Every structure is written in structure tokens, then in C-alpha cells.
C-alpha positions as CSV (number, residue, x, y, z in Angstrom):
1,M,12.2,33.6,1.1
2,F,15.0,33.4,-1.3
3,G,16.7,30.4,0.1
4,K,16.5,26.8,-1.0
5,K,13.0,25.4,-1.3
6,R,12.3,22.6,1.2
7,R,11.2,19.4,-0.4
8,R,8.2,17.7,1.1
9,P,8.7,14.2,2.3
10,I,7.3,11.4,0.2
11,T,5.5,8.4,1.7
12,Q,7.1,5.4,0.1
13,I,6.0,1.7,0.1
14,E,8.6,-1.1,-0.2
15,V,7.6,-4.8,-0.6
16,W,10.0,-7.7,-0.2
17,A,9.9,-11.4,-1.0
18,G,12.3,-12.8,1.6
19,E,15.3,-10.4,1.3
20,K,14.6,-9.4,-2.3
21,L,13.0,-6.0,-2.8
22,I,10.2,-6.7,-5.3
23,A,8.3,-3.4,-5.4
24,E,8.8,0.1,-4.3
25,G,7.5,3.5,-5.0
26,P,5.5,6.5,-3.8
27,M,2.3,5.7,-2.0
28,E,0.2,7.6,-4.6
29,E,1.6,5.4,-7.4
30,F,1.6,2.0,-5.7
31,Q,-0.2,-0.6,-7.7
32,F,-2.4,-3.2,-6.0
33,Q,-3.3,-6.6,-7.4
34,E,-6.8,-7.2,-8.7
35,P,-7.8,-10.1,-6.4
36,G,-7.2,-7.9,-3.4
37,I,-9.1,-4.9,-4.9
38,I,-12.2,-7.2,-5.6
39,A,-12.0,-8.8,-2.1
40,M,-11.8,-5.4,-0.3
41,S,-14.6,-4.0,-2.5
42,N,-16.8,-7.0,-1.6
43,K,-16.0,-6.4,2.1
44,L,-16.5,-2.6,2.1
45,F,-19.2,-2.2,-0.4
46,N,-20.7,-5.6,-1.3
47,D,-19.5,-4.9,-4.8
48,S,-17.6,-7.5,-6.8
49,D,-17.4,-5.2,-9.9
50,P,-16.1,-2.0,-8.4
51,C,-16.4,1.3,-10.2
52,E,-13.5,3.8,-10.2
53,I,-14.9,5.5,-7.1
54,H,-15.0,2.2,-5.1
55,R,-11.6,1.3,-6.5
56,G,-10.2,4.6,-5.2
57,A,-11.8,4.1,-1.8
58,V,-10.4,0.5,-1.6
59,R,-7.0,1.6,-2.6
60,W,-7.0,4.4,0.1
61,Q,-8.2,1.9,2.8
62,A,-5.4,-0.5,1.8
63,L,-2.8,2.2,2.0
64,L,-4.0,3.4,5.4
65,A,-4.0,-0.2,6.7
66,M,-0.4,-0.7,5.5
67,E,0.8,2.6,6.9
68,S,-0.8,1.9,10.2
69,A,0.6,-1.7,10.5
70,S,4.1,-0.6,9.4
71,G,4.7,2.6,11.4
72,G,8.0,3.0,9.4
73,A,9.3,-0.5,10.3
74,R,9.5,-3.5,8.0
75,V,6.8,-5.9,9.1
76,S,5.3,-9.2,7.9
77,V,2.3,-9.1,5.5
78,D,0.6,-11.4,8.0
79,A,0.0,-8.2,10.1
80,L,-2.5,-7.1,7.4
81,E,-6.1,-8.2,7.0
82,P,-6.4,-11.0,4.4
83,E,-8.1,-8.7,1.8
84,V,-5.2,-6.2,2.1
85,K,-2.7,-9.0,2.0
86,A,-4.3,-10.3,-1.3
87,A,-3.8,-6.8,-2.8
88,L,0.0,-7.2,-2.6
89,L,2.1,-9.3,-4.9
90,P,1.5,-13.0,-4.1
91,E,5.2,-13.6,-3.2
92,A,5.3,-10.7,-0.8
93,T,6.5,-11.6,2.7
94,T,7.3,-8.2,4.3
95,F,6.6,-4.5,3.6
96,R,7.4,-1.1,5.0
97,V,5.8,2.3,4.6
98,R,8.1,5.2,5.4
99,E,8.8,8.8,4.7
100,V,11.7,9.6,2.4
101,E,13.1,13.0,1.3
102,G,11.3,14.3,-1.9
């Protein structure tokens, strides 16, 4: 009750180009590339000009796909569907989704 507050873990995404870390941050703040957003919106909603609701749904689907493929390990972007892969930086080769202390 009066002890130290426990911090909730944060889900973090890390993206590499070869051995160089090129992007990292909390899952909620991770930015996807527009070509991937459009491609996923076309696939999910047949919508090439997605509204904010469709963008949010596409973003969530991409995050879930990445989290599922990674399982905490660093894996190749080739493990992702082409639309999700297109949402990452073009030079991305591997990524990881993991829990870190908040």
C-alpha cells in the first residue's frame, strides 16, 4: 500500500537494418510508413484512402502481426505479410517486439 509503485511493462518495437538499430519505441507510438498503411487498408477494407478509423485498425493489425511473429525474439521482416513489411522502413531487415520495464 505504501511501498514502491510497480511500473507496468511497456511493449517496445525495435527495427534493424543489418546490425544497425534504425527505429525503436513503445508500441503505442510506433510510426508506420504510408505505403504499408495504404496496402493494408486496401486488403482489409478495400479502401485506398483510409479514414482515421481505418488507419487505426490497420495500425493495430500491423502491431499484432509483428508481436505474433516476433514472440520477443529478433526475426526477419520476411516473417511478415508483404503489406505489414511495407509498413516498416524500407531498409528494415529484422525486428523485435518485447516487454521492457516501464
